[in-house]
C-alpha positions as CSV (number, residue, x, y, z in Angstrom):
1,M,51.1,28.3,-94.2
2,M,49.9,26.6,-91.0
3,G,49.2,29.0,-88.1
4,Y,50.1,27.7,-84.7
5,I,49.7,29.0,-81.1
6,A,52.9,28.2,-79.2
7,A,51.8,27.2,-75.7
8,F,54.2,26.6,-72.8
9,D,53.5,25.1,-69.4
10,I,56.4,25.8,-67.0
11,G,55.9,23.6,-64.0
12,T,58.0,22.6,-61.1
13,T,59.3,19.3,-62.4
14,N,58.9,19.8,-66.2
15,A,58.5,22.6,-68.7
16,K,56.2,21.5,-71.6
17,G,55.7,23.1,-75.0
18,V,53.2,22.3,-77.7
19,L,51.9,23.8,-80.9
20,V,48.2,24.1,-81.2
21,D,46.4,24.6,-84.5
22,K,43.1,26.3,-85.2
23,Q,41.3,22.9,-85.0
24,G,42.6,22.4,-81.4
25,G,45.1,19.8,-82.6
26,L,48.3,19.3,-80.6
27,H,51.7,19.1,-82.4
28,Q,55.3,18.9,-81.6
29,E,54.9,18.1,-77.9
30,H,58.2,18.4,-76.0
31,D,59.2,18.6,-72.4
32,V,62.3,19.5,-70.4
33,P,63.0,18.5,-66.8
34,M,63.4,21.2,-64.2
35,H,65.8,21.1,-61.2
36,T,64.7,22.2,-57.7
37,L,67.1,23.3,-54.9
38,L,66.3,21.8,-51.5
39,Q,68.3,23.0,-48.6
40,G,67.5,23.4,-44.9
41,G,63.7,23.4,-45.6
42,W,64.0,26.0,-48.3
43,I,62.6,25.1,-51.7
44,E,64.0,27.2,-54.6
45,Q,64.7,27.1,-58.4
46,H,67.0,29.0,-60.6
47,P,64.7,31.0,-62.9
48,E,67.2,31.0,-65.8
49,Q,66.4,27.3,-66.4
50,W,62.8,28.3,-67.3
51,M,64.0,30.5,-70.2
52,E,66.5,27.9,-71.2
53,A,63.7,25.3,-71.4
54,V,61.7,27.5,-73.8
55,C,64.8,27.9,-76.0
56,T,65.4,24.1,-76.0
57,I,61.8,23.4,-77.0
58,A,61.8,26.1,-79.7
59,D,65.1,24.7,-81.1
60,A,63.4,21.3,-81.3
61,W,60.5,22.9,-83.3
62,W,62.9,24.6,-85.8
63,S,64.9,21.4,-86.2
64,S,61.8,19.4,-87.1
65,G,60.8,21.8,-89.9
66,I,58.6,24.3,-88.1
67,H,59.3,27.9,-89.2
68,A,59.1,31.0,-87.0
69,H,56.5,32.6,-89.3
70,D,54.2,29.6,-88.6
71,I,53.8,30.9,-85.0
72,E,50.8,33.3,-84.7
73,L,51.5,34.1,-81.1
74,I,53.0,32.7,-77.9
75,T,51.2,32.1,-74.6
76,F,51.9,30.4,-71.2
77,S,50.8,28.7,-68.1
78,G,53.1,28.3,-65.2
79,Q,53.6,27.4,-61.5
80,M,52.0,30.1,-59.3
81,Q,52.6,31.5,-55.8
82,D,56.4,31.9,-56.4
83,F,58.4,34.9,-55.3
84,I,60.8,35.9,-58.1
85,P,62.7,39.2,-57.5
86,I,64.5,40.4,-60.6
87,R,66.6,43.4,-61.7
88,A,65.5,45.8,-64.4
89,D,67.7,43.8,-66.9
90,G,65.8,40.7,-66.0
91,L,68.5,38.9,-64.0
92,P,67.2,37.3,-60.8
93,V,68.7,38.9,-57.7
94,R,68.4,35.5,-55.9
95,P,66.8,32.1,-56.7
96,A,63.1,32.0,-57.0
97,I,61.3,31.0,-53.7
98,L,58.8,28.4,-54.7
99,Y,55.1,28.1,-53.6
100,S,55.7,25.2,-51.2
101,D,58.5,27.1,-49.3
102,G,57.0,28.1,-45.9
103,R,60.0,30.2,-44.6
104,A,57.9,33.3,-44.0
105,A,55.7,31.8,-41.3
106,E,56.8,34.5,-38.8
107,Q,55.9,37.3,-41.1
108,A,52.6,35.7,-41.9
109,E,51.7,35.3,-38.3
110,R,52.5,38.9,-37.6
111,M,50.1,40.0,-40.4
112,I,47.4,37.7,-39.2
113,Q,47.6,39.2,-35.8
114,E,47.2,42.7,-37.3
115,L,44.7,42.1,-40.1
116,G,42.8,39.1,-38.6
117,H,41.8,35.9,-40.3
118,E,38.4,37.2,-41.3
119,G,39.8,40.5,-42.7
120,I,42.3,38.6,-44.8
121,F,39.7,36.1,-46.1
122,Q,37.2,38.9,-47.0
123,V,39.8,40.6,-49.3
124,T,41.7,37.6,-50.7
125,G,39.3,34.7,-50.3
126,N,42.1,32.7,-48.8
127,A,44.1,32.2,-45.6
128,L,47.6,33.7,-45.2
129,D,50.6,31.6,-44.2
130,G,54.3,31.3,-44.6
131,T,54.0,30.2,-48.2
132,S,52.3,33.4,-49.3
133,P,54.3,35.7,-51.6
134,L,53.2,38.7,-49.5
135,A,54.8,37.1,-46.4
136,K,57.9,36.2,-48.5
137,L,58.2,39.8,-49.7
138,L,58.3,41.0,-46.1
139,W,60.8,38.2,-45.3
140,M,63.1,39.4,-48.0
141,Q,62.9,43.1,-46.9
142,E,63.8,42.0,-43.4
143,R,66.4,39.3,-44.1
144,E,67.9,40.3,-47.5
145,A,67.5,44.0,-47.6
146,E,70.6,44.5,-49.7
147,L,69.0,42.3,-52.4
148,D,65.6,44.0,-52.1
149,V,67.2,47.3,-53.0
150,K,68.5,45.8,-56.3
151,T,65.0,44.5,-57.2
152,A,63.0,46.2,-59.9
153,W,60.1,43.7,-60.1
154,Y,58.5,41.1,-57.8
155,L,57.3,38.4,-60.3
156,I,54.9,35.7,-59.1
157,S,55.0,32.9,-61.8
158,S,57.6,31.1,-63.8
159,K,55.7,32.2,-66.9
160,D,56.0,35.9,-65.9
161,Y,59.8,35.5,-65.8
162,V,59.9,34.1,-69.3
163,I,57.5,36.8,-70.6
164,Y,59.7,39.5,-69.2
165,H,62.7,38.0,-71.0
166,L,60.8,37.7,-74.3
167,T,59.2,41.2,-74.2
168,G,60.8,43.3,-71.5
169,Q,57.3,43.7,-69.9
170,A,56.4,42.7,-66.3
171,V,52.9,41.3,-66.1
172,T,50.9,38.7,-64.3
173,D,47.3,37.4,-64.5
174,A,44.5,37.4,-61.9
175,T,44.6,33.6,-61.3
176,T,48.3,33.8,-60.4
177,A,47.9,37.1,-58.4
178,A,45.1,35.4,-56.3
179,T,47.8,33.2,-54.8
180,T,49.9,36.1,-53.5
181,G,47.9,37.1,-50.4
182,M,47.8,40.7,-51.7
183,M,45.2,40.8,-54.5
184,N,41.6,41.8,-53.8
185,L,39.7,38.9,-55.3
186,H,36.6,40.9,-56.0
187,I,38.1,43.7,-58.1
188,R,41.2,41.8,-59.3
189,E,43.6,44.5,-58.2
190,W,46.5,44.7,-55.7
191,E,45.2,45.6,-52.2
192,A,46.6,49.2,-52.0
193,D,45.8,49.7,-48.3
194,W,47.9,46.6,-47.3
195,L,50.8,47.7,-49.5
196,S,50.8,51.1,-48.0
197,R,50.4,49.7,-44.4
198,Y,53.5,47.5,-44.8
199,A,55.5,50.1,-46.8
200,L,55.7,47.9,-49.9
201,D,56.5,49.5,-53.2
202,A,53.5,49.0,-55.4
203,K,55.5,50.0,-58.4
204,K,57.5,46.8,-58.2
205,L,54.4,44.6,-58.6
206,P,53.4,43.7,-62.2
207,P,50.2,44.9,-63.7
208,I,47.4,42.3,-63.6
209,L,46.2,41.5,-67.2
210,A,43.6,39.2,-68.6
211,P,45.1,35.9,-69.9
212,E,44.2,36.8,-73.5
213,A,45.7,40.3,-73.3
214,V,48.9,41.0,-75.2
215,A,51.8,41.5,-72.7
216,G,54.2,42.6,-75.4
217,E,56.1,41.5,-78.5
218,V,59.3,39.4,-78.9
219,H,62.2,41.9,-79.0
220,P,65.4,41.4,-81.1
221,E,67.5,39.9,-78.3
222,A,64.8,37.4,-77.4
223,A,64.4,36.5,-81.1
224,R,68.1,35.8,-81.3
225,M,68.0,33.6,-78.3
226,T,64.8,31.6,-79.2
227,G,64.4,31.8,-82.9
228,F,60.9,33.4,-82.7
229,R,60.2,36.2,-85.1
230,V,60.8,39.8,-83.8
231,G,57.3,41.3,-83.2
232,T,55.6,38.0,-82.4
233,K,52.8,38.7,-79.9
234,V,53.2,37.3,-76.4
235,L,50.1,36.9,-74.3
236,C,50.0,37.3,-70.5
237,G,48.8,33.7,-70.1
238,I,47.4,32.2,-66.9
239,G,48.6,30.4,-63.8
240,D,48.7,26.6,-64.0
241,A,45.6,25.9,-61.9
242,G,43.6,28.3,-64.1
243,A,45.0,26.7,-67.3
244,T,44.3,23.2,-65.9
245,T,40.7,24.2,-65.1
246,I,40.1,25.5,-68.6
247,G,41.9,22.5,-70.1
248,A,39.5,20.3,-68.2
249,G,36.6,22.1,-69.9
250,V,35.4,23.7,-66.7
251,T,34.4,27.3,-67.5
252,A,30.8,27.8,-66.4
253,P,29.7,28.2,-62.7
254,G,28.9,25.0,-60.9
255,E,31.2,22.7,-63.0
256,M,33.8,20.4,-61.4
257,Y,36.8,18.4,-62.2
258,G,39.2,16.2,-60.4
259,Y,43.0,16.0,-60.4
260,I,45.0,13.0,-59.2
261,G,48.7,13.6,-59.1
262,T,51.0,12.8,-56.2
263,T,48.5,14.9,-54.3
264,G,45.2,15.9,-55.8
265,W,42.3,18.3,-55.8
266,I,38.7,18.9,-56.7
267,G,38.1,22.2,-58.5
268,M,34.8,23.9,-59.0
269,T,33.8,27.1,-60.7
270,S,31.5,29.5,-58.8
271,N,30.1,33.0,-58.9
272,Q,31.0,33.7,-55.2
273,K,33.4,32.7,-52.5
274,L,32.6,29.6,-50.4
275,P,32.5,30.2,-46.6
276,A,35.9,30.3,-44.8
277,E,35.1,27.2,-42.8
278,S,35.0,25.2,-46.1
279,R,38.8,25.6,-46.1
280,V,39.0,25.8,-49.9
281,F,41.5,27.9,-51.9
282,H,39.9,30.6,-54.1
283,L,41.4,31.7,-57.4
284,A,40.2,34.0,-60.1
285,H,39.1,32.2,-63.3
286,A,40.1,33.5,-66.7
287,A,36.4,34.4,-67.3
288,D,35.3,37.6,-65.7
289,G,33.2,37.2,-62.5
290,V,34.0,33.5,-62.2
291,L,36.0,32.0,-59.3
292,I,37.8,28.7,-59.0
293,A,37.3,27.0,-55.6
294,V,40.0,24.4,-55.1
295,A,39.9,21.8,-52.3
296,P,43.3,20.2,-52.0
297,L,43.9,16.6,-51.0
298,L,47.4,15.7,-49.6
299,N,46.8,12.0,-50.3
300,A,46.1,10.8,-53.8
301,G,48.7,9.2,-56.1
302,N,51.1,8.9,-53.2
303,A,48.6,6.6,-51.5
304,H,48.4,4.5,-54.7
305,Q,52.2,4.3,-54.8
306,W,52.3,3.2,-51.2
307,A,49.6,0.5,-51.8
308,V,51.6,-0.8,-54.9
309,T,54.8,-1.1,-52.9
310,T,53.1,-2.5,-49.7
311,F,50.5,-4.9,-51.1
312,G,51.7,-5.5,-54.6
313,E,53.9,-8.4,-55.8
314,G,56.7,-6.0,-56.9
315,A,57.9,-3.6,-54.3
316,D,60.1,-1.6,-56.7
317,G,57.4,0.8,-57.9
318,S,58.1,-0.1,-61.6
319,N,55.5,0.0,-64.3
320,S,55.2,-3.8,-64.1
321,A,54.6,-3.6,-60.3
322,Y,51.7,-1.1,-61.0
323,Q,50.3,-3.3,-63.7
324,A,50.4,-6.4,-61.4
325,F,48.7,-4.4,-58.7
326,E,46.1,-3.3,-61.2
327,E,45.3,-6.8,-62.2
328,A,45.1,-8.0,-58.6
329,V,42.6,-5.3,-57.7
330,R,40.6,-6.0,-60.9
331,A,40.3,-9.6,-60.0
332,I,38.5,-9.2,-56.7
333,N,34.8,-8.9,-56.3
334,R,34.4,-5.3,-55.1
335,L,30.8,-5.9,-54.0
336,E,32.1,-8.3,-51.3
337,N,35.1,-6.2,-50.2
338,H,34.0,-4.4,-47.0
339,V,37.5,-3.2,-45.9
340,L,37.7,0.5,-45.4
341,F,40.8,2.7,-45.5
342,L,41.2,6.3,-44.2
343,P,43.9,7.6,-46.6
344,Y,45.5,10.3,-44.4
345,L,49.1,9.0,-44.8
346,N,50.4,12.6,-44.8
347,G,47.8,14.3,-42.6
348,E,45.1,16.1,-44.6
349,R,43.9,19.6,-45.7
350,S,40.4,18.7,-47.1
351,P,37.8,17.9,-46.1
352,I,39.3,17.9,-42.7
353,Q,42.4,19.9,-41.7
354,D,44.6,17.7,-39.4
355,Q,48.3,17.3,-39.8
356,Q,48.4,14.7,-37.1
357,A,45.9,12.4,-38.8
358,T,47.2,9.1,-40.1
359,G,46.0,6.3,-42.4
360,C,44.1,3.4,-40.9
361,F,42.2,0.3,-41.9
362,I,38.8,-0.8,-40.6
363,G,37.3,-4.3,-41.2
364,L,40.3,-6.5,-41.4
365,K,39.5,-10.3,-41.0
366,Q,41.4,-13.5,-41.4
367,A,40.1,-13.8,-44.9
368,T,41.3,-10.3,-45.9
369,T,43.8,-10.4,-48.8
370,K,46.5,-7.9,-49.8
371,A,44.4,-7.2,-53.0
372,M,41.4,-6.3,-50.8
373,M,43.5,-3.9,-48.7
374,G,45.0,-2.4,-51.9
375,C,41.5,-2.0,-53.3
376,A,40.4,-0.3,-50.1
377,V,43.3,2.3,-50.4
378,L,42.1,3.3,-53.9
379,E,38.5,3.4,-52.6
380,G,39.6,5.6,-49.6
381,V,41.1,8.2,-51.9
382,A,38.0,8.2,-54.1
383,F,35.8,8.5,-51.0
384,A,37.9,11.5,-49.9
385,M,37.3,13.1,-53.3
386,K,33.6,12.4,-53.0
387,Q,33.5,14.0,-49.6
388,V,35.2,17.1,-50.9
389,Q,32.9,17.2,-53.9
390,Q,29.9,17.3,-51.6
391,Q,31.6,19.9,-49.5
392,L,32.1,22.1,-52.5
393,G,28.7,21.6,-54.1
394,D,26.4,21.5,-51.0
395,G,26.0,17.8,-51.4
396,N,24.4,18.0,-54.8
397,A,25.0,15.2,-57.2
398,L,27.1,16.1,-60.3
399,L,24.9,16.9,-63.3
400,K,27.7,16.5,-65.8
401,P,30.4,13.9,-66.3
402,L,33.4,14.4,-64.0
403,V,36.5,15.2,-66.0
404,L,39.5,13.5,-64.3
405,I,43.1,14.3,-65.1
406,G,46.6,13.6,-63.7
407,G,48.9,10.6,-63.5
408,G,46.4,8.6,-61.4
409,T,44.1,8.3,-64.5
410,K,46.6,5.8,-65.9
411,S,44.8,3.2,-63.7
412,P,41.6,2.2,-65.4
413,V,40.5,0.3,-62.3
414,W,40.8,3.5,-60.2
415,C,38.9,5.5,-62.8
416,Q,36.1,3.0,-62.9
417,M,36.0,2.9,-59.1
418,I,35.6,6.7,-59.0
419,A,32.7,6.5,-61.6
420,D,31.0,3.9,-59.4
421,I,31.5,5.9,-56.2
422,F,30.4,9.3,-57.7
423,G,27.6,7.7,-59.6
424,V,28.4,9.7,-62.8
425,Q,30.4,9.2,-66.0
426,V,34.1,9.9,-65.7
427,R,35.9,11.4,-68.7
428,V,39.7,11.1,-68.9
429,P,40.9,13.2,-71.8
430,Q,43.7,11.9,-74.0
431,D,47.1,13.7,-73.7
432,S,45.9,15.1,-70.3
433,Q,49.5,16.0,-69.4
434,Y,49.2,18.8,-72.0
435,L,45.9,20.1,-70.9
436,P,47.4,23.1,-69.0
437,A,49.2,24.1,-72.2
438,L,46.0,23.7,-74.1
439,G,44.1,25.7,-71.4
440,A,46.7,28.5,-71.8
441,A,46.2,28.3,-75.6
442,S,42.5,29.1,-75.1
443,G,43.5,32.8,-74.5
444,G,45.3,32.7,-77.9
445,F,42.1,31.4,-79.6
446,I,40.3,34.5,-78.1
447,A,43.0,36.9,-79.0
448,L,43.1,35.6,-82.6
449,G,39.3,35.8,-82.9
450,W,39.0,32.0,-83.4
451,V,36.5,31.8,-80.5
452,N,34.6,34.5,-78.5
453,S,34.9,33.1,-75.0
454,Y,36.4,30.4,-72.8
455,T,33.1,28.6,-72.7
456,E,32.9,28.5,-76.5
457,F,36.5,27.2,-76.5
458,A,35.5,24.4,-74.1
459,D,32.4,23.5,-76.0
460,Q,34.1,23.4,-79.4
461,Y,37.5,21.8,-78.6
462,L,37.3,20.1,-75.2
463,S,33.9,18.5,-74.7
464,T,34.2,16.7,-78.1
465,A,37.9,15.8,-77.7
466,A,39.0,12.1,-77.5
467,A,38.6,10.7,-74.0
468,E,38.2,7.4,-72.2
469,V,34.8,7.3,-70.7
470,Y,33.9,5.2,-67.6
471,T,30.2,4.6,-66.9
472,P,29.1,3.7,-63.3
473,D,27.8,0.3,-62.5
474,D,24.4,0.6,-60.7
475,A,25.0,-2.3,-58.3
476,L,28.5,-1.1,-57.3
477,H,27.2,2.5,-56.9
478,T,24.5,1.2,-54.4
479,H,27.2,-0.7,-52.6
480,Y,29.5,2.3,-52.4
481,Q,26.7,4.6,-51.1
482,R,26.4,2.4,-48.1
483,K,30.2,2.0,-47.7
484,F,30.7,5.8,-48.1
485,E,28.4,6.4,-45.1
486,R,30.6,4.1,-43.0
487,Y,33.7,5.8,-44.4
488,K,32.6,9.2,-43.3
489,S,32.2,8.1,-39.7
490,I,35.8,6.8,-39.4
491,Y,37.6,10.1,-38.8
492,P,35.2,11.5,-36.2
493,S,35.5,8.2,-34.4
494,V,39.3,7.9,-34.3
495,K,40.6,11.5,-34.4
496,S,41.3,11.6,-30.7
497,L,43.6,8.6,-31.1
498,F,45.8,10.6,-33.5
499,I,46.4,13.2,-30.8
500,E,47.2,10.7,-28.2
501,N,49.5,8.8,-30.6
502,E,51.4,12.1,-31.4
503,E,51.8,13.0,-27.8
504,S,53.1,9.6,-26.9
505,L,56.0,9.7,-29.5
């Protein structure tokens, strides 16, 4: 009998499932698209689709010859910072309010006035705003009181909802709880004084468990729905940013990785919070006493997409258009390209916080080509990542290869460029889209006694995993060091123009 850990990653756009064996091998990868409700600035999802996706993926496993008794345990990662009120029978009392929904700005501002920015940061390690579940909880009590009365549990993650339907147990993990605005980051418990101050029912908040802790077992009704064995252990799992961090092999303090999706981030593990002025988001790592500092970038893959459609030969955004753009950038001599691009197409959050900032080119000449401008766009995002890396790590050079994940890693030219700019090797793991599920599975390895720690899991299964490796070119690194210094001076030189431009519209 082959023993598998069933690992699910329930994201905003897709739910993924994979079976992980004791050697860290991935089997039976499946994904199911998710649907988001967008109306009047509200961003919601029907939670029922998360459970339906798990059933769909499990059915695919059984149809392919996997047996329920092959599954040793079930674990999860999932989108965080949601607000999911449910009844005792598990039915949602309203659609889930997603992390990016900022409807509770008024409630957040009121709490900021009362608690103070510094007081909030000292407890949570983060700022409070209208996207915080704490503010959304107050919003619901004020705007939908009749629904709040029917609520038995306030769940925070898509995975928490599925776990409740599998086991009947309400739980969450510390990584997810750190996104709520009401967990004390230092002791990993709900901040009782705030709950009391705002007359919030602490009994409706789920217990905070370790990712490797058993949340419960599959009950008979869930077994009938999913095909899993009655009594199969279900772990608490971990929020998606925590699972991604582990999946990237980042488990010890001082390690970093980069993510390039539509937006992006640089994540670093640390033993202590960074100063508030660094404007990073702090999460609890799965490992005790370790934090994840995340510096978010609003402009990453979206800038790449804009460059492909604007400067590429095909403006349709197809795979062939991306490939043609890739070849055009590859063909130019990057040592002779002095065009600079500030990539703030959507404003920016890190390393500067300025919603009015825009993208801009410096150094255009009559000889400048579209390929040179497209190259500068990719370089601009990489420079922004480098600036954030220095902000997180006190300017120290990376001592280990930079693990890079996300859809942007499909561009070898971009990955090589990042290696040249950072001056370190860049590792792009294979099957990186399943790294959050693999990161979630790490808790299962600990629970089953296959490894003793998250660091041991990373050392055994991730650092040796198949990956594409990009080694920096010395001449280009020297070139980019000079170019980076010029890049850093762009925003301070032009930021006043953004304000004037905004006021003139």
